[in-house]
Each structure stands twice: as structure tokens, then as C-alpha cells.
C-alpha positions as CSV (number, residue, x, y, z in Angstrom):
1,X,131.6,151.3,84.6
2,X,130.2,154.7,84.8
3,X,130.4,157.4,82.2
4,X,132.6,160.8,83.5
5,X,130.0,163.4,82.4
6,X,131.8,166.6,83.6
7,X,132.4,169.3,80.6
8,X,135.9,169.8,79.8
9,X,136.6,173.6,79.2
10,X,135.8,174.4,75.6
11,X,138.2,177.3,73.8
12,X,136.1,180.6,75.1
13,X,136.0,179.1,78.7
14,X,139.8,178.5,78.8
15,X,140.6,181.8,76.9
16,X,138.2,183.5,79.7
17,X,140.2,181.8,82.8
18,X,143.3,183.0,81.2
19,X,141.9,186.7,81.0
20,X,141.2,186.6,84.6
21,X,144.4,185.4,85.4
22,X,146.3,187.9,83.4
23,X,143.8,190.7,85.1
24,X,144.5,189.5,88.5
25,X,148.3,189.0,88.3
26,X,149.0,192.3,86.9
27,X,146.5,194.4,89.4
28,X,148.7,192.3,92.0
29,X,151.8,193.5,90.7
30,X,150.8,197.0,90.4
31,X,149.5,197.1,94.1
32,X,152.6,195.7,95.3
33,X,154.6,198.0,93.7
34,X,152.6,200.8,94.7
35,X,152.9,199.7,98.3
36,X,156.3,199.1,98.0
37,X,156.9,202.8,96.9
38,X,154.9,204.3,99.8
39,X,156.3,202.0,102.6
40,X,160.3,202.0,100.9
41,X,160.9,204.6,98.8
42,X,158.2,206.9,98.8
43,X,158.1,211.0,99.4
44,X,158.6,211.5,103.1
45,X,159.1,207.7,104.2
46,X,162.1,205.7,105.5
47,X,164.4,205.3,103.3
48,X,165.8,202.0,102.5
49,X,169.2,201.3,103.9
50,X,171.7,200.9,101.9
51,X,175.2,198.6,101.6
52,X,178.6,199.6,100.4
53,X,180.5,196.9,98.5
54,X,181.2,194.7,101.6
55,X,177.9,194.5,103.0
56,X,178.5,197.7,105.5
57,X,175.2,199.7,105.9
58,X,175.4,203.1,105.1
59,X,172.1,204.2,104.9
60,X,169.8,205.5,107.7
61,X,171.8,205.7,111.8
62,X,169.0,204.4,113.8
63,X,168.1,206.9,116.2
64,X,170.5,209.6,114.8
65,X,169.6,213.0,116.6
66,X,170.7,216.4,116.7
67,X,170.6,218.8,120.0
68,X,167.5,221.4,120.0
69,X,168.1,224.1,122.3
70,X,166.2,227.8,122.1
71,X,168.4,230.8,120.9
72,X,169.1,232.6,124.1
73,X,170.8,235.5,122.2
74,X,167.9,236.2,119.8
75,X,166.1,236.9,122.4
76,X,168.0,239.7,124.0
77,X,167.1,243.0,122.2
78,X,168.5,245.7,124.7
79,X,171.8,244.8,126.2
80,X,173.3,248.0,128.0
81,X,176.7,248.9,126.7
82,X,178.8,248.5,130.0
83,X,177.9,244.7,130.2
84,X,177.7,243.9,126.9
85,X,181.6,242.2,126.6
86,X,180.2,240.2,129.6
87,X,176.8,239.0,128.2
88,X,178.3,238.2,124.7
89,X,181.1,235.6,126.4
90,X,178.0,234.2,128.0
91,X,176.1,233.4,125.0
92,X,179.3,231.9,123.3
93,X,179.6,229.8,126.1
94,X,176.0,228.4,125.6
95,X,177.2,227.6,122.1
96,X,180.4,225.6,123.4
97,X,178.0,223.8,125.9
98,X,175.6,222.9,123.0
99,X,178.9,221.7,120.6
100,X,179.8,219.5,123.4
101,X,176.5,218.1,124.4
102,X,176.7,217.3,120.6
103,X,179.6,215.6,120.4
104,X,178.9,213.6,123.4
105,X,175.6,212.7,121.8
106,X,177.2,211.5,118.9
107,X,179.8,209.3,121.1
108,X,176.8,207.8,122.7
109,X,175.0,207.0,119.8
110,X,174.4,203.0,120.8
111,X,173.7,203.8,124.6
112,X,170.9,206.0,123.3
113,X,169.3,203.6,121.0
114,X,169.8,200.7,123.8
115,X,168.2,202.8,126.7
116,X,165.6,205.7,126.0
117,X,166.3,207.4,129.2
118,X,169.8,207.7,128.6
119,X,170.2,210.8,126.7
120,X,168.0,212.5,129.0
121,X,170.2,211.6,132.3
122,X,173.5,211.8,130.5
123,X,173.1,214.5,127.9
124,X,170.1,216.8,128.0
125,X,169.7,217.2,131.7
126,X,173.3,218.0,132.4
127,X,173.1,220.5,129.7
128,X,170.4,222.1,131.2
129,X,172.0,222.6,134.6
130,X,174.9,224.2,132.4
131,X,172.7,226.4,130.8
132,X,170.9,227.4,133.5
133,X,173.8,228.4,135.4
134,X,174.9,230.6,132.7
135,X,171.4,232.1,132.0
136,X,171.3,233.1,135.5
137,X,174.7,235.0,135.1
138,X,172.9,236.9,132.1
139,X,170.1,237.9,134.1
140,X,172.1,239.2,137.0
141,X,174.6,240.9,134.6
142,X,171.1,242.9,133.0
143,X,169.6,243.0,136.3
144,X,172.6,245.1,137.4
145,X,172.3,247.8,134.9
146,X,168.6,247.8,134.1
147,X,165.4,246.0,134.2
148,X,165.7,242.3,135.5
149,X,164.9,240.1,132.0
150,X,161.9,238.1,132.4
151,X,161.3,234.4,130.9
152,X,164.9,233.7,129.9
153,X,165.3,231.0,132.8
154,X,162.7,228.9,130.7
155,X,165.3,228.5,127.7
156,X,167.5,226.3,129.7
157,X,165.9,223.2,128.8
158,X,166.8,221.4,125.4
159,X,165.8,218.6,123.4
160,X,166.5,215.7,121.2
161,X,165.4,215.8,117.8
162,X,166.0,213.1,114.9
163,X,168.5,214.5,112.5
164,X,166.3,214.2,109.5
165,X,163.4,216.3,110.9
166,X,162.9,219.9,109.5
167,X,162.6,222.8,111.5
168,X,158.7,222.3,111.6
169,X,156.5,224.8,112.6
170,X,158.7,227.3,114.2
171,X,157.9,230.3,112.7
172,X,154.1,230.2,113.8
173,X,153.1,229.7,110.3
174,X,150.9,226.8,111.0
175,X,152.8,224.7,108.7
176,X,156.1,223.0,108.4
177,X,158.8,224.7,106.7
178,X,160.0,221.8,104.9
179,X,158.2,218.8,103.8
180,X,161.0,216.7,102.6
181,X,162.4,214.1,105.4
182,X,165.9,214.0,105.4
183,X,168.0,210.6,104.9
184,X,170.7,210.1,107.4
185,X,172.8,208.6,104.8
186,X,176.3,209.4,105.9
187,X,176.2,208.1,109.5
188,X,178.9,205.5,108.9
189,X,182.6,205.6,107.7
190,X,183.0,205.6,103.8
191,X,185.5,204.7,101.5
192,X,185.8,206.9,98.3
193,X,187.0,205.1,95.0
194,X,190.5,206.1,96.1
195,X,190.7,204.5,99.7
196,X,190.1,207.7,101.5
197,X,188.3,207.5,104.7
198,X,185.7,210.0,104.9
199,X,184.3,209.0,108.5
200,X,185.8,212.3,109.9
201,X,183.5,214.8,107.8
202,X,180.4,212.3,107.7
203,X,180.1,211.0,111.3
204,X,176.6,211.3,111.5
205,X,176.2,215.3,110.9
206,X,175.6,215.9,107.3
207,X,175.5,216.6,104.5
208,X,173.1,213.7,103.2
209,X,171.9,213.2,99.8
210,X,168.3,214.6,100.5
211,X,170.1,218.1,101.1
212,X,170.6,218.3,97.3
213,X,168.1,219.1,94.5
214,X,168.6,219.5,90.6
215,X,168.1,223.3,89.8
216,X,166.7,222.2,86.3
217,X,163.6,220.6,88.2
218,X,162.9,224.0,90.4
219,X,160.6,226.5,89.0
220,X,161.5,229.9,88.7
221,X,160.6,231.8,91.6
222,X,162.4,235.4,91.9
223,X,160.3,238.4,92.0
224,X,161.4,242.1,92.2
225,X,159.2,245.1,92.9
226,X,159.0,247.7,90.6
227,X,160.9,251.0,90.6
228,X,159.0,254.2,91.4
229,X,159.8,257.5,90.5
230,X,162.0,258.4,93.3
231,X,163.8,255.3,93.1
232,X,167.6,255.1,93.6
233,X,168.7,252.6,90.6
234,X,172.2,253.1,90.8
235,X,175.0,250.3,91.6
236,X,178.2,250.6,93.5
237,X,180.6,247.6,92.9
238,X,183.9,246.9,95.0
239,X,186.3,244.4,94.2
240,X,188.2,242.6,97.1
241,X,189.4,239.4,95.4
242,X,188.4,235.8,96.5
243,X,190.3,235.2,99.3
244,X,193.1,233.3,97.0
245,X,195.2,234.1,100.4
246,X,193.8,231.8,102.3
247,X,192.5,234.0,105.7
248,X,190.4,231.7,107.3
249,X,189.6,231.6,111.2
250,X,186.3,230.3,113.2
251,X,186.2,233.4,115.3
252,X,183.0,236.2,115.2
253,X,183.7,239.4,116.0
254,X,180.4,240.5,115.6
255,X,178.8,237.9,117.7
256,X,181.5,236.8,120.1
257,X,183.9,239.2,120.3
258,X,186.8,238.5,122.5
259,X,186.1,234.5,122.1
260,X,188.5,232.3,120.1
261,X,186.2,229.7,118.3
262,X,183.1,231.8,118.9
263,X,181.8,230.5,115.3
264,X,182.7,226.9,116.0
265,X,183.0,226.8,111.7
266,X,185.7,228.6,109.0
267,X,185.2,231.6,107.4
268,X,186.4,233.0,104.4
269,X,187.2,236.5,104.4
270,X,187.5,239.2,102.2
271,X,188.6,242.8,102.3
272,X,189.9,243.7,105.8
273,X,192.7,241.3,106.9
274,X,192.6,241.9,110.5
275,X,189.1,240.3,111.4
276,X,189.8,238.2,114.1
277,X,187.8,237.5,117.7
278,X,190.1,240.3,119.5
279,X,189.9,242.9,116.5
280,X,188.7,246.5,117.9
281,X,187.1,249.2,115.9
282,X,191.0,250.7,115.6
283,X,192.4,247.7,114.2
284,X,189.4,247.2,111.4
285,X,190.2,250.7,110.8
286,X,194.1,250.3,110.6
287,X,194.0,246.9,109.1
288,X,195.4,245.9,105.3
289,X,192.5,245.5,102.8
290,X,192.3,243.1,100.1
291,X,189.8,245.6,97.8
292,X,191.1,247.2,95.0
293,X,190.4,250.7,96.5
294,X,192.0,251.0,99.8
295,X,189.0,253.2,100.9
296,X,187.4,249.9,101.5
297,X,188.6,248.5,104.4
298,X,185.0,247.1,105.2
299,X,185.0,243.0,106.0
300,X,183.0,240.5,104.1
301,X,183.1,237.0,105.5
302,X,180.8,233.8,105.2
303,X,181.3,229.9,105.9
304,X,183.8,228.3,104.0
305,X,182.6,225.5,101.4
306,X,183.9,222.2,101.7
307,X,184.1,219.0,99.6
308,X,183.6,215.8,101.3
309,X,186.2,213.8,100.0
310,X,188.4,212.9,103.0
311,X,191.2,215.5,102.3
312,X,192.4,216.6,105.3
313,X,193.1,220.1,105.9
314,X,195.2,221.7,108.4
315,X,192.1,222.5,110.8
316,X,191.1,218.8,110.7
317,X,192.1,218.4,114.4
318,X,191.3,221.7,115.3
319,X,188.2,223.6,117.1
320,X,186.0,224.9,114.7
321,X,187.3,222.3,112.1
322,X,187.8,218.3,111.9
323,X,187.0,218.2,116.0
324,X,183.5,219.6,115.0
325,X,182.5,218.2,112.3
326,X,183.4,220.5,109.5
327,X,186.0,218.7,107.4
328,X,187.3,218.0,103.8
329,X,188.7,220.1,101.3
330,X,188.1,224.1,101.4
331,X,187.2,225.5,98.0
332,X,188.3,229.1,97.3
333,X,185.5,230.8,95.0
334,X,186.0,231.1,91.6
335,X,184.3,234.4,91.7
336,X,182.9,237.0,94.1
337,X,181.1,240.0,93.4
338,X,180.2,242.7,96.1
339,X,177.7,245.2,94.5
340,X,175.6,247.9,96.7
341,X,172.2,248.8,95.1
342,X,169.6,250.9,96.2
343,X,166.1,251.3,96.9
344,X,163.1,250.7,94.5
345,X,161.2,253.3,96.6
346,X,163.4,256.3,97.8
347,X,166.7,257.6,97.9
348,X,169.4,256.2,100.0
349,X,171.6,257.3,102.8
350,X,175.1,256.7,104.0
351,X,175.8,253.7,105.9
352,X,177.2,254.4,109.3
353,X,181.0,253.7,109.8
354,X,181.4,250.4,111.4
355,X,177.8,249.3,111.1
356,X,177.4,245.4,111.5
357,X,175.0,243.1,109.7
358,X,174.3,239.5,109.7
359,X,172.1,238.0,107.2
360,X,170.7,234.6,107.5
361,X,170.8,232.5,110.5
362,X,173.7,230.1,111.4
363,X,171.3,228.1,113.6
364,X,168.1,228.0,111.0
365,X,167.8,224.2,111.2
366,X,166.8,224.2,114.9
367,X,165.7,228.0,115.1
368,X,163.4,227.9,112.3
369,X,163.0,230.1,109.2
370,X,162.2,233.3,110.8
371,X,165.6,234.9,109.7
372,X,167.1,232.4,107.0
373,X,168.4,234.0,104.3
374,X,170.0,231.5,102.3
375,X,170.0,231.6,98.5
376,X,171.6,228.6,96.4
377,X,171.3,228.5,92.5
378,X,173.6,227.9,89.4
379,X,174.7,230.1,86.8
380,X,172.5,230.6,83.7
381,X,169.6,229.6,86.2
382,X,169.5,232.2,89.0
383,X,165.7,233.0,88.4
384,X,165.3,230.0,90.5
385,X,166.5,230.4,94.3
386,X,167.0,227.8,96.8
387,X,166.7,228.0,100.5
388,X,166.7,224.8,102.0
389,X,168.8,222.7,99.5
390,X,172.0,222.7,97.7
391,X,171.8,222.9,93.9
392,X,172.9,220.3,91.7
393,X,174.0,222.1,88.1
394,X,174.0,220.8,84.7
395,X,177.5,220.4,83.0
396,X,178.9,224.1,82.0
397,X,176.8,225.9,85.0
398,X,178.4,226.8,88.6
399,X,177.1,226.5,91.8
400,X,176.2,230.0,93.2
401,X,175.6,231.2,96.8
402,X,174.1,234.9,97.2
403,X,172.8,237.0,100.0
404,X,170.9,240.4,99.9
405,X,171.8,242.0,103.3
406,X,169.1,244.2,105.0
407,X,169.1,247.5,103.7
408,X,166.6,249.4,106.2
409,X,168.6,251.2,109.1
410,X,167.0,252.3,112.5
411,X,169.0,255.5,111.5
412,X,170.9,255.6,115.1
413,X,172.9,252.3,116.2
414,X,175.6,250.3,114.5
415,X,175.0,247.1,116.3
416,X,171.9,245.6,118.3
417,X,171.9,243.3,121.1
418,X,170.8,240.3,118.8
419,X,172.5,241.7,115.9
420,X,169.4,242.2,114.2
421,X,167.2,244.7,115.4
422,X,169.0,247.8,114.1
423,X,168.2,246.7,110.4
424,X,165.9,245.4,108.8
425,X,164.6,244.4,105.3
426,X,161.9,246.3,103.0
427,X,158.6,245.0,102.5
428,X,157.1,243.5,99.4
429,X,157.2,246.9,97.5
430,X,160.7,248.1,98.8
431,X,159.2,250.5,101.4
432,X,161.3,250.7,105.2
433,X,159.4,250.3,108.1
434,X,158.4,253.7,110.3
435,X,161.5,255.6,111.6
436,X,164.0,253.1,109.1
437,X,166.1,254.6,106.2
438,X,166.9,253.2,103.2
439,X,171.2,252.2,103.4
440,X,173.1,250.8,99.9
441,X,171.8,247.2,99.9
442,X,175.0,244.7,100.0
443,X,174.4,242.1,97.0
444,X,177.0,239.5,97.7
445,X,177.2,236.6,95.1
446,X,180.0,233.4,95.2
447,X,180.6,231.5,92.7
448,X,182.3,227.9,93.0
449,X,183.4,225.4,90.1
450,X,182.5,222.3,91.8
451,X,181.5,219.2,90.1
452,X,177.7,217.5,91.0
453,X,178.0,215.2,93.2
454,X,177.1,211.7,92.9
455,X,174.2,211.3,94.9
456,X,173.6,207.6,94.0
457,X,176.6,206.4,95.8
458,X,176.7,208.9,98.5
459,X,179.2,211.3,97.1
460,X,181.8,208.3,96.8
461,X,182.7,209.0,93.2
462,X,182.1,212.5,93.0
463,X,182.0,214.6,96.8
464,X,179.2,216.3,98.4
465,X,179.9,219.4,99.0
466,X,178.4,221.7,101.9
467,X,179.2,224.8,104.0
468,X,180.4,224.8,107.5
469,X,178.2,224.9,110.5
470,X,177.6,224.7,114.2
471,X,177.9,220.6,114.4
472,X,174.3,220.5,115.6
473,X,173.0,222.2,112.7
474,X,174.2,219.0,110.4
475,X,175.3,221.4,107.5
476,X,171.9,222.1,106.5
477,X,172.0,224.6,103.4
478,X,169.3,226.6,105.2
479,X,172.1,227.6,108.1
480,X,174.2,229.7,105.3
481,X,174.8,233.4,106.3
482,X,176.9,236.1,105.4
483,X,178.6,239.0,107.8
484,X,179.5,242.5,106.9
485,X,181.2,245.4,108.6
486,X,181.5,248.6,107.1
487,X,185.0,250.2,107.1
488,X,184.4,252.2,104.1
489,X,186.2,255.7,103.9
490,X,183.6,258.3,104.7
491,X,184.3,260.1,101.5
492,X,184.2,256.9,99.7
493,X,181.1,256.1,100.9
494,X,179.1,259.5,99.9
495,X,180.6,258.7,96.4
496,X,178.7,255.5,96.8
497,X,175.5,257.1,98.0
498,X,175.5,259.7,95.3
499,X,176.3,257.2,92.4
500,X,173.5,255.0,93.6
501,X,170.8,258.0,93.9
502,X,172.1,259.3,90.6
503,X,171.6,256.0,89.0
504,X,175.0,255.9,87.5
505,X,177.2,252.4,87.7
506,X,180.4,253.2,89.5
507,X,183.2,251.5,91.2
508,X,184.8,248.3,89.8
509,X,181.8,247.4,87.7
510,X,182.0,250.9,86.4
511,X,181.0,251.1,82.3
512,X,181.8,255.0,81.5
513,X,179.1,254.2,78.4
514,X,176.2,252.8,80.5
515,X,173.3,254.6,81.6
516,X,170.9,254.7,84.6
517,X,168.3,252.1,83.3
518,X,170.9,249.4,81.8
519,X,170.4,245.8,83.1
520,X,173.3,243.3,84.1
521,X,174.3,241.1,81.4
522,X,172.8,237.6,81.7
523,X,174.6,234.2,80.4
524,X,172.4,231.8,78.5
525,X,171.3,229.1,80.1
526,X,173.5,226.0,79.8
527,X,172.0,222.9,77.8
528,X,172.1,220.1,80.5
529,X,174.3,217.1,79.2
530,X,172.3,214.1,78.6
531,X,175.2,211.7,79.9
532,X,175.4,213.5,82.9
533,X,172.7,212.8,85.3
534,X,172.1,214.2,88.3
535,X,174.4,213.2,90.6
536,X,177.1,211.7,88.3
537,X,180.5,213.4,87.9
538,X,184.3,213.2,87.7
539,X,186.0,211.8,90.9
540,X,187.0,214.5,93.0
541,X,190.5,215.8,93.5
542,X,191.8,214.4,97.1
543,X,195.3,216.2,97.0
544,X,196.6,217.6,100.4
545,X,196.5,221.2,100.8
546,X,199.4,223.6,102.7
547,X,200.3,224.1,105.8
548,X,198.1,226.5,107.7
549,X,199.3,227.1,111.4
550,X,196.9,227.4,114.0
551,X,193.2,229.0,113.5
552,X,194.9,230.2,110.1
553,X,194.6,227.3,107.1
554,X,196.4,228.3,103.5
555,X,194.5,228.0,100.5
556,X,193.5,224.5,99.1
557,X,195.5,223.2,96.3
558,X,192.8,222.8,94.3
559,X,189.4,224.7,93.6
560,X,191.4,228.0,93.5
561,X,190.6,230.8,91.0
562,X,193.0,230.6,87.9
563,X,193.2,234.6,88.7
564,X,195.4,233.9,91.9
565,X,198.5,235.6,92.0
566,X,201.8,233.5,92.2
567,X,202.5,234.6,95.4
568,X,199.6,233.4,96.8
569,X,198.7,237.2,98.5
570,X,195.5,238.5,98.0
571,X,193.9,238.6,94.7
572,X,193.3,241.9,93.5
573,X,190.2,242.3,91.1
574,X,190.2,238.8,90.2
575,X,186.5,238.9,90.5
576,X,185.6,241.9,88.9
577,X,183.2,240.0,86.5
578,X,179.5,241.3,86.2
579,X,177.0,239.1,87.7
580,X,176.0,236.7,85.2
581,X,172.2,236.5,86.0
582,X,169.6,237.5,88.3
583,X,170.6,237.2,92.2
584,X,167.5,238.2,93.8
585,X,166.5,235.6,96.3
586,X,162.8,234.0,96.1
587,X,159.8,235.3,97.5
588,X,159.7,232.2,100.2
589,X,163.0,233.3,101.5
590,X,162.1,237.2,101.5
591,X,158.7,236.0,103.9
592,X,161.2,233.9,105.8
593,X,163.6,236.4,106.3
594,X,161.1,239.2,107.6
595,X,161.5,240.0,111.5
596,X,158.7,238.2,113.6
597,X,158.0,241.2,115.2
598,X,157.4,243.9,112.6
599,X,154.2,243.0,110.7
600,X,155.4,245.5,108.4
601,X,158.3,244.3,107.6
602,X,157.2,240.8,106.2
603,X,157.5,239.4,102.7
604,X,159.8,240.0,99.8
605,X,162.7,241.9,100.1
606,X,163.4,244.7,97.8
607,X,164.5,244.2,94.4
608,X,167.9,243.7,92.5
609,X,168.9,243.9,89.5
610,X,167.4,240.9,87.8
611,X,165.6,240.9,84.1
612,X,162.5,239.6,85.6
613,X,159.7,241.8,87.5
614,X,157.9,238.5,87.9
615,X,158.1,234.9,87.8
616,X,157.1,233.0,84.4
617,X,154.4,231.0,84.4
618,X,154.5,227.6,86.2
619,X,152.6,225.4,83.9
620,X,149.9,225.3,86.8
621,X,152.0,224.6,89.8
622,X,151.6,226.7,92.7
623,X,153.5,229.9,93.0
624,X,156.3,229.8,94.9
625,X,155.5,231.7,97.8
626,X,152.6,228.9,98.3
627,X,155.0,226.0,98.1
628,X,157.0,226.2,101.0
629,X,156.2,222.9,102.2
630,X,156.7,221.3,98.9
631,X,159.6,218.8,98.6
632,X,162.2,220.0,96.5
633,X,164.2,217.0,96.2
634,X,164.4,214.4,93.5
635,X,164.4,210.9,94.9
636,X,166.9,208.7,92.9
637,X,168.2,208.8,89.5
638,X,166.6,207.5,86.4
639,X,168.4,204.3,87.3
640,X,166.9,203.8,90.4
641,X,163.5,204.9,89.4
642,X,163.6,202.4,86.4
643,X,164.6,199.4,89.1
644,X,161.5,200.2,91.1
645,X,159.5,200.9,88.0
646,X,159.7,197.6,86.4
647,X,157.1,195.3,88.4
648,X,154.6,198.2,88.1
649,X,155.3,198.2,83.9
650,X,154.7,194.4,83.9
651,X,151.7,194.4,86.0
652,X,150.4,197.0,83.4
653,X,151.2,194.9,80.8
654,X,149.4,191.6,82.0
655,X,146.2,193.8,83.2
656,X,146.1,195.5,79.5
657,X,146.7,192.0,78.0
658,X,143.8,190.1,80.1
659,X,141.5,193.0,79.3
660,X,142.3,192.6,75.4
661,X,141.6,188.8,75.8
662,X,138.3,189.1,77.8
663,X,136.8,191.3,75.6
664,X,137.8,189.2,72.3
665,X,136.2,186.5,74.2
666,X,133.1,188.1,75.1
667,X,132.8,189.5,71.7
668,X,129.8,187.9,69.8
669,X,131.0,185.7,66.7
670,X,129.8,186.7,63.0
């Protein structure tokens, strides 16, 4: 019998084989994990679909889309007074047509997914025909009293866009305006822990988890121009309450006068108590006011903030409310400060009575960022301002919305056809463009006591929050905006101008002992609670609110200020608290809000009363203005990240063990 001459592996050879196996296995795990992260959970990729407790998918809705139409009103820079009412009504009709088309799109989601041509034949083509007829009526009206406008007919066509797409390169910058893909995480009906149905307010039009970011992960980005010798350094504050009396409607007397539900979303109103679609200038001048000083009958209004907790407000089945995707509990602000500031380069002149100013763009999600002016932050972190994300605030910190309104006036008009060209922002150094005059700048700051939403379960544990919006704008934070009508008594306006130009502090925020150079007080940055992860929180209150009647809704039963009067009337002086920290919008917001037609007016707006003249060092990160396309959201919490990281960790350990073993085997024996 022949002898087997095959040599058995020696100890060192066995060890070498084992080392190679460890290296190959560890490397394979690492590679697989990297691939999985890139294709499933990585930045800008398709998020994995998730399921609820019954196995129903609630992740991205395949084929979810929104309506994208050119904004006709923004193109109209000159409309003669005699035809303006007719043009305004036609523009409001265009908005109504888009809202109806978006509703049909939602109702036909399954058909759109099954037939690629269905949306074009059943939705966008009929919408184009309606818009073409409406635009033609606008052209005829303008032609009747002046030159026939050119090019409006080309604005009739609309398209569909995936609802997770960002505004893209619509401002001509050559860069996308947001590099972060938005997850469509709420297209399905969701059940709260208490069994309440969230389907109405989250029926595919947001908000979604990717609309939020942990404020502690954002770098400081506020920059203010320095005051010059002729600067007007004073401030004038007016105290007008927090809308504790519950004055709401979905009108917009500036943009759509005489049109009920012209905004297609609900507004909070403070100050003037007669602001509705049919209010005339005389109505506004003779109205009651919620302001402490009755010489201020100005109207200050903004979209309401809602908790997505399933609560049925009385507008749940009304236009502008639940029928257009704006649903959930309306949150009453905890604090509202309305402060008028000066100009860092010059003295200011009085605002003309009945001046209208709109800041921000309610349609920025589809229009692009050219007029966006949203500023979201948290108390104690207001040197970090967000334009396209809602903030997740650490425990002990509150959500803050703030606006700096345009502060340059053309010296002639109280309004313009597109409600923008008669006012402008300053340039980066605080100068008004040629022919424009510096006026007191309204700085509006609204604080909400809302818990950080639980992102990991889509807001089931602690609800998401969002501002009301046009339905096709999907409640994106970039669509936030504010409106102001100046109805100050002329004597009080003169007092304001004198106060600001003299460098004093006056009005509701007056401090007899303060000097011209005093800075506003700040609060220390709250220490984040280690037990409160971003997106975790207590379960939201889902109690019903009181009766509202028609277009008016009463204040919610929760979320109201503790300074609310017992009789439910307008709160007087409830908010007269000095701002806790800087309210200056970020440099990127300032760049976006500059008019695309005024190259001299692009850049950061004039400075506020913040403590910082420049942003602190960011540890090598790009400056805020250059980070326009950088993602601001954090993908997943620690638990989610750990679940994805363990294969990589095991693979790394195996790889290291294999290398160590191979080295020891190769080491020559002594």
C-alpha cells in the first residue's frame, strides 16, 4: 500500500490561514456595511421603508409628487390702480386652481403610479388650460390701461415634481439650494400612542422627519454689519400680545384683498383686530387693537404653528384648514416681541401710513429661495439661524421664529404689484440702494413652548410641528413668512423715529436707565439633557380646543401662554420681555432674500442688536454663506446609528485581529 506523502499543515501555516481568513472576513463585513450605508441610509439616498406595529409601511410614498407652477404674481411689477382689484382676484384664482390640482393629485396617487401619462392628461394639462384662460384675463386687463405685458402666457404650464426634491437651482446661483433629500415619511395614516388618527394632517404633504435638525449640530452663522458714525442705534418696542384671544383666518388682505381664503392657510393676528379679506384702509384705521399703546393699530400676522397630534381644530373641515392639509392643534405663542430698530449707516425716516410689507415667500419650496426669509432657532442658540429646517431644541430651550423685515423704502409707494418692489433689504454693509430710504426695521420674534418631536417614530410619541402653508408647499420651513401693515398714529411714528435716531430705548421695552450703547440681555446656552435625545420627548397633549365658528377658531386648550387673561380676550403686555438672544437671520438667509433684480441689494441684511459682530470660528468647517448646499439634517438617532454600525465594528475587529496574528506568525523566532 502506497504511503500518503501529503504534508499536514504545520502550526505556523495553520495560523497564517486563520489570519488570512480573519482579514478577508473582516474586510468583507466592512465593505458590505459601507455599501449598505451608501444605498440605504446614506446622505441623499432613498431611505429604507419602515413599518408600524401592524407591519403597514409608512416610509416614502412611491411616486409622491407636488404641483410646481411658475408664480405669475411675482412677475407683475407694475399694475395700474384701476385694474389692480381685478388682477388680484385673478391671481387668487390661480392659487385656487393649484390647490385643487394638488388635491386631485393626492386623490389619484395610485393611478399616477400605475400610468405615467395619467398625471399629464388628468391633472397638469387641465390645469394649464385653466391657468391660460386666467392669465389671458390678466393680460387683457393690463392691456386695457397700458402696455400689454409680454411673456405671461408662457407661465401657464405646470409640472410635477417629486415631493422630496428641493427647490434646486431656481435662483440662478448654479447650485442646489438644499443638498438634503427630504423623506416622504408620512404618506400613510399613522396611529398615535393614544390611538388617534393622524391621517388628515399628514396625508402626504408633510411635515416629515427630514424637515428637522438638532440645533446643537448647527454652526453659528449670524453676522452683523458694524455701526458707523451716522448709525441710528435706538430701538422702539410695541407690545401687542400673543393672540391669546384666538383671532385666526385664512385670508390675506395684502395679497388677495376681497377674496375669502386667499391664503389657503391660517394666520395668527396681533395688533389690528379687523384684519380680514374685505377690510378697507378705513376699517383698519378705525379697528380695535391688542397693542398696549392704542396709537399702534398696525396688523402683524404670520402662519399659525400646529402640532401634528391628531387634534381636530374647528377648521378641520374648512377651507384653509384641514381640507387643504393644515390640521392639528394650533399652538399659541409663549412670547411675541415686536421691535423696530435703526440702520447701521444712517438715520431713519418715518414709515408712510398704511405701508404694506411681506417678508419671506409662502411659495419658496417651488419658487426657489430668492425671496425666502425664514429664520428658525432655539432660545440660547440664536446665533444659529435655520432657513430650510425646523429646529430640534434641547431640554430647557424653546423654538423661535424670527423675521427681519425689509428696511429700505422707495419713498413713494405703500405697496407694489408684487408686494415687494416698493421695499428692499439693505446690502451687506447696511446701505439702502439708490433712491431708497432707510425706515425703522421691524424685527419680529415668536417663541413657542413645544417639545422636541420624536423623529425615530415619525412623531408618534411626541408630535412633529409645522407652519401652515399652501397645500402644494408641503409645510416646508423655508415657506415661513410674515406680514405687516403700518397703522401707527402719525405722532407715535414720529416718536419712534426720534427715539431710534437719538439712540434711545423706547416703547414697551423702554428702560429709563439704559443708554444708547446698551445691548439686549442674553440667556446662557441651556445644557442639553443627556437623557433627551434629539427627537425624543413626552407625549403631546391631544385635547380638543374650543368652538371657533366659520373662519375663526378659538385658542387651543393647550400650548397657550400662562399670561393669558382669564376672560380669553387679547393679552395686553403678555409678551413684553426683552429678547433672550440675537435674532439676526443668517448670512445665507440674507443672500437669499435679496431681490434678483437689484445686484446692489444682494447679500446680508442690516444688523440687529445681537452680541456678536461675526460668527465664531467653526473649527475648519466652511462659512455659513458657503454652506448653502450642505445638509443640515442629522440622519437618525444614536440607536439607529448603532444598529447600522455594528457590522462595521465587528469587521474592523476581525481585520485587526487577522493582521496582528499574521504579523506574529511572520515574526522570526529567536
